N, C-alpha and C positions, 0 to 999 in steps of 0.2 A: 470144494475150491470155490473164491469168491470172486464173482464176476461183476458184482455190482460198482467197482471203480472204473470198469471198463463201458459201463454203460453211458448212452447216448440217445436223448430222446427226438430228437428234430432229425429226416421228418416224419420218424415213426423209431420205435424204441431197437437197439440195435447195439451192437457190443463189438469194439474195435480192438485187437489186444495182441501180442509177440506173447509165441508158447516158447517153452526152455529150448535152450538155442542146440543142445545138444540130443535131445527128441526129435528136433527140425532135422539135424544132422543126420540121425539115422533112420528118419522117414524117406529123406534125401538118395542114401546109400542104396535103400531098397527099391528105388521108384522104380513101377514096371511100364518099359516104354508100350507105345499102341503104335498100329498103323492107321493111315486113314487120308483122304483125298484132301488137297489144300483146304483148309478152311473149315474143317468138318469137326465136329465134337466126337470123342471117345470118352469111354467111360469103363474100367476095368474093375471089378469088384475086388476087395481089401480083404483078403480072409488072415493076414498075419497079426494074430492077438498084440503081437506086440506094438503095434499103429492102431487098430481097431479100436484097442480096450480103453486108452488113456483118452482117444478123440470122443467114445460113445459117453465117455465120464461127460465131459466139456458139452456134449449135446444136450444130457439131463440136467447138468447143472445150470445152462442156459435154458431150458423149459422150467426149471423152477424161479428162475429171475424173471421169466415173460410171463407167467402163469398168470399173476393179474391182470394184464394187458389182453391176454388171451381170454381170457373169462368175460372180459367187458364188450370186448369184440364180440363173443359167442355165450350169449346168454342162455343159460340151461345146459351148454355143453360139461363134458364132465369128462377128464383123461381117462381113458382107458387103457388097456395093453399097446405099449408102446414098442416100435420097432427101429431098429439104427440102420442106415445102412451108411458104409464109406466107400467111396470110390477114386482109384486115381483116376483125374480127368485130365482133358487137354482141349483147347481150342488149335488145330493143328497150324502149322506153320503156312503161310502162302506168299506168292509172289506179286502179290493185289492185296490193298486196302481191303479191309471189310469189316464189318460190324457181326460180333460174336453174338450176340443176343440183343432183340429191340424191347422195347419197355413193355412188363409181364409180371403176371403173377406167377408160384407154383404152382403144382397140381394142389387141388384142396385137401387131398391125403396126408401131405407133410404139414408138420405142424413147426416144427423148429429146421431153422436150413443152415449150415454152416460152409464158409469157403475160405480153405485155407491157402493163400498162395504161395508160389514154390518157382517165383521168376529166377533164372538162371543171371549173372553176371552179363552184360553185355545186350540183355534183351529190352530194348529202350523202344520197342514197338507200340507199347498204348494197350489200352485193354483195360481202363479201370472202371470199376463201379461205379453204378450211380444209381442213388438213390430217391423218391418223392414221394407222395401222398397223392396228389393231385395231378393234373396234367398240366396246370397253367403254374406250378410253382419251379422254381428255379432248385435244378436237382442239388445234393449234395455228392459231389466226388470224393471216393474212396480209391489213393491211388494203387494200383497192382505192385504190390512190393513184395519183396521176400520175408519170409514168416512174419507174414500179417495174416491173422483170421477174423472172420468176419459172421456175426452171429446175428440171425432175428427171427422173429417169428413170423408164420405167414400169416397175417392180419389181410383183412381185403381190402385194405388201402397199401401194402406195401409193395410199390412198384417199384421194380430195378430192374435195371440193362447194363449195359456194357460197351463202352465208347469205343470208338472206330479203335481199330487195330492197322497199324501200317504195314507196308512187305517188311515180313522177317524169314531169315532162316531158321527161328527157334519158334518154339510150342509156346503158347501160353497155358502154364501147367499151375493147376490147381487139384486139393483133394475135397472132395465136397463129400458134407456131413449132413445127412437127413434121417431127421427124427420122425417118425410118421407113424397114422393109424390107418385101419381099415376103414373107417367111415371120415367122408370128407368136410371139411369146413365148410366149405366154400365149390360154387360149380365151375370155377376158371379152368380151362386147360387151353392146348393151342387147337387151330384151327383144324379144317380136313385137310389142309395141306401142310400142317404142321406148324404155322408160321406164327411166330408171335403178334397179337393182337391185343388192343386195349378198348375194353368194351364193360358194359355195365357188369357188375359180380352179384351171383344170387348167394346171398348169406345163410347158411341151409339152417342157422339157430337164431337167425333176426329175421322180420318179415317188414319193417318199416321201411330200413335201408340198407346200404352197406357199411354202415356206421351206428 
């Protein structure tokens, strides 16, 4: 599959696309509901190969596309054995406005991240994806929209967040696609209270800066 036509470079490389509508409808019919407190994030592993295998193929295609960016960001790194995890994910409905995720990087063991949105009709509470590479940059906003897939590499400046979500009786649903490895690319993780924080990032494959 050719992801190049969907590539955007600003503020860091990422792809935005729609998948085949029949496949989307198939996945939506199989959606596994989760229980959780208001505004809580839930994740349920997907073990159905009819969903998992096509999405794993998307992740590996993204890895091939983003490989030059990853190799420039992490000199000396060579891709090893990769594992794919695919999850039914949701931020649970809340009767109060909340921010699902503040600015953060994904854990360094993730190499490519995919977010495939399953917004239900009438779910107008927001929760858009925000991207930026520096704290003083105006974020790029990618609306939370039905059948929208976003893929990006875990670069040490691939900061992302979710905009405030208003009160709603509907979950913010998405499939989370994670292509990862055992050796971390950088040292970012949440703090001891599992909060998202913006802080300097140590690149395990470059010692002069995080760029």
